[in-house]
C-alpha positions, -999 to 999 in steps of 0.1 A, spaced: -160 -22 -128 -144 4 -152 -111 0 -170 -82 21 -158 -82 42 -190 -118 52 -183 -111 66 -148 -88 95 -157 -54 105 -145 -32 94 -129 -36 58 -139 -10 47 -113 -32 60 -85 -61 39 -98 -39 9 -102 -29 11 -65 -64 19 -55 -78 -13 -70 -49 -35 -57 -56 -22 -21 -94 -25 -27 -90 -62 -34 -71 -70 -2 -93 -81 28 -86 -60 58 -112 -65 85 -104 -57 121 -77 -80 136 -70 -93 100 -47 -66 86 -17 -87 78 -22 -88 41 -27 -51 37 2 -44 61 25 -66 41 14 -52 8 22 -16 19 55 -27 35 66 -45 3 56 -16 -20 75 9 2 106 -14 1 104 -16 -37 107 22 -37 138 19 -16 124 31 17 133 14 50 104 -1 69 96 -18 102 65 -30 120 63 -17 156 49 -36 186 14 -22 179 17 -36 143 19 -1 127 40 2 96 68 27 100 83 39 67 114 60 68 119 84 39 152 103 37 150 141 35 168 159 7 
């Protein structure tokens, strides 16, 4: 695997790519990736919820 500085810009994209890449997410086993995305959105200040179908709903305020 390459280092982030060898992949080009933006490094932040590649950082998230590799974090997501490492999370197992087979069918019917999406809890880890769902929680990762939910937590990252909340760190950015967005409100989140998981609906009955287990979709992540992220609300972003308009300007």
